[in-house]
C-alpha positions in Angstrom: -26.7 -51.6 1.0 -23.5 -48.9 0.5 -20.3 -50.7 0.0 -18.1 -50.7 3.1 -14.7 -50.9 3.1 -12.7 -52.8 5.0 -11.9 -51.2 8.4 -15.9 -51.4 8.5 -15.9 -54.8 7.7 -14.1 -55.9 10.1 -16.4 -55.2 12.5 -18.4 -57.5 11.4 -16.5 -60.4 11.3 -17.9 -63.7 13.9 -16.9 -67.6 13.4 -19.9 -69.1 11.4 -18.0 -73.1 12.3 -14.6 -74.4 13.6 -13.1 -78.1 12.4 -10.8 -79.3 13.2 -8.4 -78.5 11.3 -9.9 -75.0 10.4 -12.0 -71.9 11.2 -14.6 -70.6 8.9 -15.2 -66.9 9.2 -18.3 -65.2 8.3 -19.5 -61.5 7.5 -22.6 -59.5 9.3 -23.7 -58.5 5.7 -26.5 -60.8 3.3 -25.1 -63.2 0.9 -21.8 -62.8 3.2 -18.3 -64.3 1.9 -16.8 -67.4 3.7 -12.7 -67.0 4.9 -11.4 -70.4 5.6 -8.7 -69.8 7.9 -5.7 -72.2 9.3 -6.3 -72.3 13.2 -3.1 -69.7 12.9 -5.6 -68.4 10.7 -3.9 -68.1 7.7 -6.5 -67.3 5.3 -7.2 -70.7 3.7 -9.2 -69.6 0.6 -11.7 -67.4 -0.1 -15.4 -67.1 -1.7 -16.2 -64.0 -3.0 -16.7 -63.4 -6.3 -13.0 -62.7 -6.8 -11.0 -65.4 -5.8 -14.3 -67.6 -5.6 -12.5 -70.6 -3.9 -9.1 -70.4 -4.8 -6.1 -70.1 -1.9 -5.5 -66.6 -1.6 -2.3 -64.9 -2.2 -2.6 -61.6 -3.3 -3.7 -58.8 -1.0 -6.2 -57.1 -2.4 -9.4 -58.6 -2.2 -11.0 -56.1 1.4 -12.9 -59.2 2.5 -9.3 -60.6 3.4 -7.8 -57.5 4.5 -10.8 -56.9 7.0 -10.1 -60.0 8.5 -6.4 -59.8 8.6 -7.3 -57.0 10.4 -10.2 -59.0 12.7 -7.7 -61.0 13.5 -4.7 -59.2 15.3 -7.1 -57.3 17.0 -7.9 -59.8 18.3 -4.2 -61.1 18.8 -4.0 -58.5 20.0 -6.4 -58.2 22.4 -5.9 -62.0 23.4 -1.4 -60.9 24.4 -1.3 -60.9 28.0 1.3 -57.4 29.4 4.2 -58.6 30.3 5.2 -57.7 34.5 
């Protein structure tokens, strides 16, 4: 499989599980990392090799960047136009 950049990865994000305090998102690729977010879509952890279940403080991870693109797109779709 070719190396996917964040703009391609954001099309592959899906909600894997929904908990009471957090949600878990995965990607439709083999050996997908899990991104755990709070209910307000703030990234809490990422299980890729770069982070290995630590708090995400840097923005260098392509999976976190892809999720942020996905969350922004989802937020823009859910906003209602002001009339």
